[in-house]
C-alpha positions in Angstrom: -90.3 -15.7 22.3 -93.3 -15.9 24.9 -93.6 -19.8 25.9 -97.1 -20.8 23.6 -100.0 -23.2 25.2 -102.6 -24.9 23.8 -106.3 -24.8 25.3 -106.6 -28.5 25.1 -105.1 -31.8 23.5 -107.7 -31.0 20.9 -106.2 -27.9 19.8 -104.2 -27.4 16.6 -103.4 -23.6 17.3 -101.2 -22.5 20.0 -101.0 -18.8 21.7 -99.1 -16.8 24.1 -100.2 -16.9 28.0 -101.7 -13.6 27.8 -104.0 -14.1 24.8 -105.1 -17.3 26.7 -105.7 -14.9 30.0 -107.3 -12.6 28.2 -110.1 -15.3 26.8 -110.2 -16.8 30.5 -111.0 -13.0 31.7 -113.9 -12.8 28.9 -115.5 -15.7 29.9 -115.4 -14.8 33.7 -112.9 -17.9 34.7 -110.7 -17.9 37.8 -108.4 -20.6 36.7 -107.8 -22.3 33.9 -105.9 -25.4 32.6 -103.6 -25.2 29.5 -101.3 -27.5 27.7 -97.7 -26.3 27.1 -96.6 -26.2 23.7 -93.2 -28.1 23.2 -91.4 -27.8 19.8 -91.7 -30.7 17.9 -88.4 -31.7 16.2 -89.7 -35.4 15.4 -90.9 -33.9 12.2 -88.0 -32.1 10.2 -89.9 -32.4 6.7 -92.8 -30.2 7.8 -93.3 -26.4 8.8 -96.1 -24.3 9.8 -97.1 -21.8 7.5 -98.6 -18.7 9.7 -100.2 -17.2 6.5 -102.2 -20.3 5.5 -102.4 -21.5 9.1 -101.8 -25.2 8.3 -98.9 -27.7 8.3 -97.2 -27.9 4.9 -94.1 -29.8 3.7 -91.0 -27.9 3.9 -89.8 -28.8 0.4 -93.0 -26.9 -1.1 -91.9 -23.6 0.8 -90.3 -21.7 -1.9 -90.6 -18.6 -3.8 -90.9 -20.8 -6.9 -93.7 -22.9 -5.9 -95.8 -20.6 -3.3 -97.8 -17.7 -4.2 -97.7 -16.5 -0.6 -94.0 -16.5 -0.3 -92.4 -13.4 1.0 -88.6 -13.4 2.0 -88.0 -12.6 5.6 -84.2 -11.2 5.0 -83.6 -12.3 1.3 -81.6 -15.2 2.3 -84.1 -18.0 1.2 -86.4 -18.4 4.1 -90.2 -17.5 4.1 -91.6 -15.0 6.6 -94.4 -17.1 6.9 -92.7 -20.3 7.8 -93.1 -21.4 11.3 -92.2 -24.2 14.0 -94.1 -27.2 14.7 -95.3 -27.7 18.1 -96.6 -30.5 20.2 -99.0 -30.7 23.4 -96.7 -31.0 26.4 -97.8 -30.9 30.2 -100.8 -29.6 31.7 -100.5 -26.6 33.7 -103.2 -24.7 35.9 -103.1 -20.7 36.2 -104.9 -18.6 38.2 -106.7 -16.0 36.2 -105.9 -12.1 37.4 
């Protein structure tokens, strides 16, 4: 999986570097500063739902409770269940 980055400390959604670089090229920037996305293991009771784009309680991510639930492999895990990330170190990149 590609490393993910936040635009800044106020950003709630992280994206792969290639997406951030494409945005910077479109804005005509020659350099960007991003924040690394680091897996957040301090909140085991929460998940990120990629379907609704929000954080939710892990206990609510079940077929019987969620109308958007889609099994990933038939083993009781929703394909929309994602990891939580927190802001890490600032990193500078040259836009090429």
